[in-house]
LUMFI-943628 format. One record per residue: residue number from 1; x, y, z of N, C-alpha, C in turn. Coordinates in nm, 4 decimals. Each point is the difference from the previous one (the first is absolute). Layout:
BEGIN
NODE  NUM  X  Y  Z  X  Y  Z  X  Y  Z
...
***
This chain:
BEGIN
NODE  1  0.0889  -0.1160  0.0011  -0.0916  0.1159  -0.0033  0.0953  0.1228  0.0052
NODE  2  -0.0214  0.0850  -0.0907  0.0686  0.1295  -0.0073  -0.0746  0.0956  0.0792
NODE  3  0.0575  0.0728  0.0855  -0.0647  0.1275  0.0875  0.0738  0.1223  -0.0501
NODE  4  -0.0980  0.0916  -0.0285  0.0674  0.1310  -0.0428  -0.0453  0.1109  0.0976
NODE  5  0.0518  0.1085  -0.0253  -0.0175  0.1187  0.0944  -0.1600  0.0396  -0.0162
NODE  6  -0.0411  -0.0256  -0.1140  -0.1501  0.0504  -0.0027  -0.0767  -0.1166  0.0643
NODE  7  0.0330  -0.1187  0.0096  -0.0844  -0.0954  0.0781  0.0085  0.0345  0.1383
NODE  8  0.1282  0.0557  0.0572  -0.0008  0.0377  0.1403  -0.0920  0.1330  0.0232
NODE  9  0.0099  0.0900  -0.0931  -0.0609  0.1268  0.0049  -0.1588  -0.0212  0.0246
NODE  10  -0.0444  -0.0953  -0.0952  -0.1400  -0.0313  0.0194  -0.0386  -0.0817  0.1078
NODE  11  0.0768  -0.0729  0.0645  -0.0215  -0.0692  0.1303  -0.0141  0.0863  0.1086
NODE  12  0.0910  0.0953  0.0073  0.0059  0.1057  0.1028  -0.1298  0.0699  0.0038
NODE  13  -0.0184  0.0677  -0.1167  -0.0940  0.0954  -0.0103  -0.1449  -0.0770  0.0230
NODE  14  -0.0129  -0.1193  -0.0583  -0.1514  -0.0643  0.0362  0.0133  -0.0490  0.1436
NODE  15  0.0848  -0.0443  0.0620  0.0147  -0.0177  0.1241  -0.0612  0.1047  0.1157
NODE  16  0.0834  0.1226  -0.0195  -0.0176  0.0978  0.0626  -0.1396  0.0812  -0.0390
NODE  17  -0.0260  -0.0008  -0.1216  -0.1369  0.0460  -0.0493  -0.1248  -0.0587  0.0669
NODE  18  0.0194  -0.1418  0.0130  -0.1164  -0.0727  0.0326  -0.0258  0.0542  0.1486
NODE  19  0.1083  0.0103  0.0959  -0.0261  0.0390  0.1315  -0.0365  0.1603  0.0125
NODE  20  0.0420  0.0571  -0.0980  -0.0457  0.1616  0.0032  -0.1329  0.0070  -0.0334
NODE  21  -0.0584  -0.0695  -0.1022  -0.1392  0.0162  -0.0366  -0.0901  -0.0717  0.0970
NODE  22  0.0444  -0.0852  0.0797  -0.0910  -0.0594  0.1081  -0.0058  0.0692  0.1153
NODE  23  0.1259  0.0454  0.0532  0.0147  0.0654  0.1199  0.0277  0.1477  -0.0012
NODE  24  0.0372  0.0698  -0.1098  0.0356  0.1299  0.0013  -0.0350  0.0534  -0.1384
NODE  25  -0.1284  0.0053  -0.0355  -0.0473  0.0319  -0.1203  0.0244  0.1397  -0.0353
NODE  26  0.0156  0.0972  0.0772  0.0466  0.1331  -0.0152  0.1324  0.0154  -0.0258
NODE  27  0.1032  -0.0830  0.0502  0.1242  -0.0054  -0.0416  0.0380  -0.0528  -0.1366
NODE  28  -0.1089  -0.1081  -0.0194  0.0253  -0.0758  -0.1379  -0.0048  0.0905  -0.1210
NODE  29  -0.0736  0.0966  0.0196  -0.0380  0.1039  -0.1179  0.1135  0.1010  -0.0220
NODE  30  0.0867  0.0110  0.1119  0.1185  0.0870  0.0112  0.1297  -0.0669  0.0274
NODE  31  0.0281  -0.1179  -0.0763  0.1321  -0.0607  0.0138  0.0541  0.0171  -0.1313
NODE  32  0.1446  0.0340  0.0036  0.0643  0.0178  -0.1190  0.0930  -0.1270  -0.0113
NODE  33  -0.0219  -0.0749  -0.1049  0.0750  -0.1231  -0.0284  0.1224  0.0156  -0.0835
NODE  34  0.0824  -0.0957  -0.0069  0.1246  0.0282  -0.0803  -0.0333  0.0189  -0.1617
NODE  35  0.0522  0.0989  -0.0521  -0.0283  0.0513  -0.1468  -0.1179  0.0860  -0.0213
NODE  36  -0.0609  0.0516  0.1280  -0.1069  0.0860  -0.0224  0.0370  0.1357  0.0424
NODE  37  -0.0554  0.1050  -0.0345  0.0198  0.1433  0.0441  -0.0143  0.0272  0.1459
NODE  38  0.0795  0.0897  0.0422  0.0022  0.0591  0.1441  -0.1318  0.0372  0.0299
NODE  39  -0.0437  -0.0093  0.1311  -0.1229  0.0492  0.0355  0.0138  0.1641  0.0352
NODE  40  -0.0803  0.0630  -0.0415  0.0062  0.1539  0.0037  -0.0656  0.0355  0.1419
NODE  41  0.1102  0.0395  0.0812  -0.0357  0.0396  0.1417  -0.0521  0.1435  -0.0088
NODE  42  0.0026  0.0703  -0.0846  -0.0852  0.1267  -0.0015  -0.1503  -0.0202  -0.0189
NODE  43  -0.0265  -0.1198  -0.0620  -0.1474  -0.0049  -0.0080  -0.0266  -0.1192  0.1191
NODE  44  0.0476  -0.0810  0.0140  -0.0415  -0.1011  0.0933  0.0320  0.0421  0.1404
NODE  45  -0.0904  -0.0214  0.1057  0.0166  0.0560  0.1251  -0.0090  -0.1304  0.1002
NODE  46  -0.0328  -0.1145  -0.0411  -0.0199  -0.1173  0.0769  0.1229  -0.0916  -0.0110
NODE  47  0.0161  -0.0805  0.0961  0.1204  -0.1173  0.0000  0.0039  -0.0538  -0.1338
NODE  48  0.1180  -0.0362  -0.0250  0.0175  -0.0759  -0.1423  0.1297  -0.0811  0.0307
NODE  49  0.0118  -0.0938  -0.0920  0.1353  -0.0989  0.0056  0.0796  0.0016  -0.1300
NODE  50  0.1142  -0.0079  0.0051  0.0823  -0.0100  -0.1037  0.0700  -0.1421  0.0070
NODE  51  -0.0095  -0.0843  -0.0910  0.0660  -0.1262  -0.0002  0.1203  -0.0065  -0.1080
NODE  52  0.1073  -0.0577  0.0519  0.1288  -0.0102  -0.1088  0.0481  -0.1514  0.0225
NODE  53  0.0449  -0.0492  -0.1071  0.0732  -0.1186  0.0029  0.1413  0.0280  -0.0551
NODE  54  0.0999  0.0003  0.1013  0.1269  0.0293  -0.0129  0.0878  -0.1076  -0.0073
NODE  55  0.0901  -0.0287  -0.1134  0.0812  -0.1077  -0.0102  0.1414  0.0384  0.0286
NODE  56  0.0542  -0.0877  0.1073  0.1329  0.0533  0.0587  0.1161  -0.1069  -0.0492
NODE  57  -0.0287  -0.1030  -0.0252  0.1173  -0.1027  -0.0093  -0.0534  -0.1272  -0.0862
NODE  58  0.0884  -0.0833  -0.0576  -0.0057  -0.1237  -0.0535  0.1111  -0.1075  0.0140
NODE  59  -0.0365  -0.1029  0.0045  0.1158  -0.1104  0.0160  -0.0444  -0.1276  -0.0758
NODE  60  0.0866  -0.0794  -0.0388  -0.0447  -0.1377  -0.0516  -0.0520  -0.0718  0.1082
NODE  61  -0.1125  -0.0895  -0.0200  -0.0561  -0.0804  0.0962  0.0573  -0.1430  -0.0149
NODE  62  0.1081  -0.0209  -0.0744  0.0398  -0.1256  -0.0280  0.1308  -0.0048  -0.0847
NODE  63  0.0409  -0.1124  -0.0506  0.1270  -0.0075  -0.0842  -0.0500  -0.0420  -0.1466
NODE  64  0.0825  0.0881  -0.0899  -0.0123  -0.0186  -0.1307  -0.0875  0.0943  -0.0757
NODE  65  0.0159  -0.0015  -0.1442  -0.0774  0.1018  -0.0747  -0.1426  -0.0011  0.0070
NODE  66  -0.0573  -0.1025  0.0381  -0.1400  -0.0029  -0.0009  -0.0584  0.0083  0.1561
NODE  67  0.0903  0.0320  0.0920  -0.0491  0.0296  0.1339  -0.0853  0.1236  0.0168
NODE  68  -0.0996  -0.0042  0.0709  -0.0772  0.1376  0.0156  0.0632  0.0933  0.0600
NODE  69  -0.0585  0.1395  -0.0438  0.0639  0.1070  0.0807  -0.1017  0.0351  0.1088
NODE  70  0.0624  0.0153  0.1265  -0.0794  0.0412  0.1094  0.0015  0.1567  0.0014
NODE  71  -0.1175  0.0648  -0.0048  -0.0119  0.1382  -0.0069  -0.0290  0.0538  0.1525
NODE  72  0.0586  0.0796  0.0392  -0.0339  0.0585  0.1486  -0.0349  0.1585  -0.0145
NODE  73  -0.0957  0.0208  0.0912  -0.0298  0.1535  0.0048  -0.0836  0.0122  0.1315
NODE  74  -0.0825  0.1136  -0.0326  -0.0992  0.0453  0.1204  -0.1487  0.0483  -0.0550
NODE  75  -0.0794  -0.0208  0.0604  -0.1207  0.0697  -0.0302  -0.0139  0.1077  0.1050
NODE  76  -0.0184  0.1224  -0.0599  0.0004  0.1216  0.0757  -0.1194  0.0753  0.0000
NODE  77  -0.0626  0.0182  0.1197  -0.1123  0.0809  0.0171  0.0064  0.1099  0.0720
NODE  78  -0.0682  0.1133  -0.0466  0.0022  0.1332  0.0499  -0.1235  0.0233  0.0187
NODE  79  -0.0557  0.0298  0.1278  -0.1438  0.0136  0.0463  0.0073  0.1403  0.0467
NODE  80  -0.0766  0.0970  -0.0750  0.0082  0.1305  0.0452  -0.1367  0.0650  0.0404
NODE  81  0.0088  0.0974  0.0932  -0.1124  0.0644  0.0499  0.0306  0.1564  0.0231
NODE  82  -0.1095  0.0657  -0.0307  0.0137  0.1424  0.0300  0.0506  0.0372  0.1511
NODE  83  0.0846  0.0765  0.0043  0.0772  0.0433  0.1297  -0.1245  0.0698  0.0990
NODE  84  -0.0153  -0.0574  0.1086  -0.1144  0.0448  0.0956  -0.1222  -0.0556  -0.0165
NODE  85  -0.0263  -0.1126  -0.0763  -0.1163  -0.0799  -0.0528  -0.0088  -0.1217  0.1104
NODE  86  -0.0559  0.0145  0.1014  -0.0058  -0.1155  0.0884  -0.0724  -0.1123  -0.0545
NODE  87  -0.0814  -0.0076  -0.0694  -0.0828  -0.1021  -0.0637  0.1114  -0.0501  -0.0985
NODE  88  0.0610  0.0701  -0.0751  0.0826  -0.0328  -0.1054  0.1227  -0.0896  0.0699
NODE  89  0.0432  0.0398  0.1098  0.1022  -0.0808  0.0714  -0.0391  -0.1301  0.0534
NODE  90  -0.1297  -0.0052  0.0494  -0.0593  -0.1139  0.0351  -0.0146  -0.1039  -0.1021
NODE  91  -0.0308  0.0407  -0.1371  -0.0441  -0.0738  -0.1131  0.1521  -0.0511  -0.0473
NODE  92  0.1035  0.0749  0.0001  0.1272  -0.0352  -0.0525  0.0665  -0.1143  0.1122
NODE  93  -0.0283  0.0237  0.1189  0.0535  -0.0848  0.0945  -0.0611  -0.1351  -0.0109
NODE  94  -0.1237  -0.0044  -0.0413  -0.0834  -0.1283  0.0084  0.0555  -0.0596  -0.1368
NODE  95  0.0127  0.0867  -0.1042  0.0493  -0.0613  -0.1363  0.1400  -0.0763  0.0294
NODE  96  0.1012  0.0891  0.0341  0.1321  -0.0636  0.0334  -0.0112  -0.1007  0.0816
NODE  97  -0.0791  -0.0156  0.1152  -0.0150  -0.1253  0.0779  -0.0618  -0.1128  -0.1001
NODE  98  -0.0717  0.0125  -0.0740  -0.0655  -0.1058  -0.0890  0.0901  -0.0368  -0.1041
NODE  99  0.0648  0.0837  -0.0512  0.0875  -0.0185  -0.1158  0.1272  -0.0835  0.0580
NODE  100  0.0458  0.0349  0.1135  0.1193  -0.0774  0.0716  -0.0466  -0.1456  0.0257
NODE  101  -0.1176  -0.0214  0.0463  -0.0319  -0.1465  -0.0036  -0.0126  -0.0630  -0.1274
NODE  102  -0.0639  0.0763  -0.0995  -0.0122  -0.0529  -0.1472  0.1232  -0.0517  -0.0592
NODE  103  0.0882  0.0949  0.0047  0.1289  -0.0166  -0.0828  0.1147  -0.0679  0.0577
NODE  104  0.0024  0.0057  0.1425  0.1230  -0.0552  0.0763  -0.0012  -0.1434  0.0196
NODE  105  0.1382  -0.0541  -0.0409  0.0313  -0.1425  0.0169  -0.0990  -0.0919  -0.0460
NODE  106  -0.0250  -0.0089  -0.1260  -0.1083  -0.0784  -0.0586  0.0570  -0.0416  -0.1394
NODE  107  -0.0845  -0.1338  -0.0463  0.0334  -0.0287  -0.1387  -0.1393  -0.0036  -0.0556
NODE  108  -0.0903  0.0664  0.0331  -0.1495  0.0175  -0.0293  -0.0062  0.0741  -0.1457
NODE  109  0.1180  0.0499  -0.0357  0.0006  0.0695  -0.1463  0.0962  -0.0781  -0.0762
NODE  110  -0.0031  -0.1220  0.0124  0.1002  -0.1078  -0.0739  -0.0217  0.0358  -0.1449
NODE  111  0.1193  0.0024  -0.0907  0.1515  -0.0279  0.0589  0.0583  0.1157  0.0624
NODE  112  -0.0587  0.1131  0.0435  0.0501  0.0929  0.0727  0.0193  -0.0503  0.1633
NODE  113  0.1065  0.0186  0.0619  -0.0007  -0.0213  0.1248  0.0863  0.1169  0.0782
NODE  114  -0.0879  0.0183  0.1280  0.0403  0.1186  0.0654  0.0644  -0.0239  0.1303
NODE  115  0.0861  0.0886  0.0540  0.0523  -0.0142  0.1336  -0.0960  0.1049  0.0989
NODE  116  0.0199  0.0238  0.1098  -0.0668  0.0590  0.0879  -0.0140  0.1539  -0.0568
NODE  117  -0.1177  0.0675  0.0058  -0.0169  0.1394  -0.0318  0.0650  0.0894  0.1038
NODE  118  0.0660  0.1114  -0.0294  0.0544  0.0907  0.1002  -0.0744  0.1448  -0.0190
NODE  119  -0.0339  0.0592  0.1241  -0.0401  0.1381  -0.0117  0.1003  0.1013  -0.0362
NODE  120  -0.0364  0.1018  -0.0599  0.0999  0.1016  -0.0356  -0.0709  0.1291  0.0269
NODE  121  0.0622  0.1015  0.0860  -0.0682  0.1241  0.0201  0.1166  0.0964  -0.0607
NODE  122  -0.0430  0.0769  -0.0959  0.0975  0.0939  -0.0652  0.0680  0.1015  0.1070
NODE  123  0.1259  0.0152  -0.0127  0.0690  0.1046  0.0974  -0.0361  0.1377  -0.0374
NODE  124  -0.0488  0.0345  -0.1130  -0.0118  0.1504  -0.0284  -0.1301  0.0498  0.0616
NODE  125  -0.0881  -0.0757  0.0631  -0.1278  0.0665  0.0224  -0.0950  0.0182  -0.1052
NODE  126  -0.1000  0.0793  0.0201  -0.1077  0.0193  -0.1003  0.0576  0.0761  -0.1318
NODE  127  -0.0479  -0.0403  -0.1135  0.0431  0.0606  -0.1195  -0.1166  0.0678  -0.0534
NODE  128  -0.0035  0.1062  -0.0494  -0.1032  0.0949  -0.0471  -0.1306  -0.0243  0.0603
NODE  129  -0.0027  -0.0262  0.1449  -0.1175  -0.0003  0.0720  -0.0301  -0.1445  0.0084
NODE  130  0.0442  -0.0955  -0.0470  -0.0283  -0.1472  0.0037  0.1056  -0.0800  0.0903
NODE  131  -0.0640  -0.0604  0.0906  0.0819  -0.0977  0.0941  -0.0040  -0.1471  -0.0638
NODE  132  0.1093  -0.0687  -0.0092  0.0113  -0.1316  -0.0569  0.0465  -0.1060  0.0980
NODE  133  -0.0543  -0.1077  -0.0088  0.0460  -0.1238  0.0688  0.0185  -0.1075  -0.1127
NODE  134  0.1188  -0.0743  0.0351  0.0225  -0.0802  -0.1249  0.0190  -0.1527  0.0722
NODE  135  0.0081  -0.0819  -0.0980  0.0095  -0.1432  0.0276  0.1075  -0.0581  -0.1292
NODE  136  0.0956  -0.0685  0.0405  0.0796  -0.0797  -0.1091  0.0049  -0.1463  0.0311
NODE  137  -0.0196  -0.0654  -0.1067  -0.0036  -0.1420  0.0271  0.1093  -0.0797  -0.0995
NODE  138  0.1033  -0.0474  0.0416  0.0876  -0.0637  -0.0840  -0.0458  -0.1186  -0.0646
NODE  139  0.0297  -0.0334  -0.1284  -0.0375  -0.1127  -0.0722  0.0884  -0.0700  -0.0871
NODE  140  -0.0422  -0.1215  -0.0494  0.0914  -0.0630  -0.0914  -0.0765  -0.0856  -0.0736
NODE  141  0.0367  -0.0511  -0.1312  -0.0616  -0.0741  -0.0900  0.0940  -0.0603  -0.0754
NODE  142  -0.0187  -0.1111  -0.0660  0.0795  -0.0746  -0.0993  -0.0600  0.0182  -0.1390
NODE  143  0.0754  0.0636  -0.0866  -0.0485  0.0207  -0.1407  -0.0391  -0.1263  -0.0728
NODE  144  0.0426  -0.1158  0.0359  -0.0536  -0.0980  -0.0637  0.0227  -0.1307  0.0754
NODE  145  -0.0808  -0.1071  -0.0198  0.0171  -0.1161  0.0771  -0.0186  -0.1315  -0.1284
NODE  146  0.0863  -0.0994  0.0542  0.0032  -0.1028  -0.1182  -0.0990  -0.1124  0.0709
***
């Protein structure tokens, strides 16, 4: 089985989107996926989420020319709410908690496998009136199986 980056993108998007539509329908309509334009924060005043799939490394997962490539990276989530918006903060906190359980240390998105998800709070504080909370989830997958 050949596994491509597009296969992985589709798997990540469908997994996250299913939970967003069921549990966070308001956020589902304001989520930026890989390859889509940025969310216009001058128009949007409600919490939103950016999702990125970041590739960091690769190595051979065996010996020989036909050995699969093990691709490694991270799923990066940025959940943003308007500074001073308490309801937005509560929504973002619930969203981060849910995504951490969904994405961390699992093979539910096979052939993508993940390590434990990690919280990331930006050091810079609010940007343009928006506060951000993040989550990064390291992953790996093999590009092919024999």
